Phi, psi and omega in degrees: 000130179274127180265144173303151185306318182296331177286320182298329181286340184262311184225148177253349182230155177297159176285165175239167175297144170278106185260106179255013180071023186275163176258010175235131179248131175253130182240129178240174185291300186196160176294145171268188182301309182298318181295318180296318180293320183276338183075026184221128182293144174047058184251354180299142180254000178302136188301332180264000179278165176301317179298318178295317178295319179295321179302319178296316180295316178301314180299317180298330180269357183071031181236175175229172179297338179291350176275002185223148164267144186227131179216176177234155176288333178237135189265001180232149178294123183280352181100180181252145172279156175294146177291137181242128177051041177077000177291156176298137178295136181249163175291147177290150171281128180299134178298157181304320181297323179290316178301320180296316180299326183269355187298327178292322175297317180296314179301317178299319178297317182291318185271357184287349183205150178279078182295140173276335181212137174232116181256124183249121186255122173094154184299315183292321176294321178298317178301315182296317181291318179294326177296336177277357176098015182263033183295319188247012179289122186293344179285344187269135175236122181259129187226161169295157176291147180304336178259011187246042172089025177258138180284163177300319180296317179295319180297314178298318181297321183284346180279001174086000000 
């Protein structure tokens, strides 16, 4: 897989799942800029970021990120989309070919432990997980992305 130049300057290898030995797996779409630079999924601490929102939810539940394993459907930063009409630039949606290339890593992350709960965040991550055949597995909970219109209460509830 060819990485955009800005990604090559930061990391030379794909990211891996954050394995904390947990029985709950959180799945997101792809690393963002902060995650790609740090080599750790969902690590941004900005209050409006997925990482910031999750930190609030973990705190409300009396938990920490170490109570969860965390992965992405795509293991490399897909880049940024161009800003439209003055809106903030967003991360690109990984192309289908990239999701397909990373699907074996995702399957390995899912099957690597007997999870009691797997929470899948966002539409693109849901597509990737369902494409692997996990549509009707009762362990899976499909949720909006933490930055995509989910309330703090809903976010806390879906984390088990």
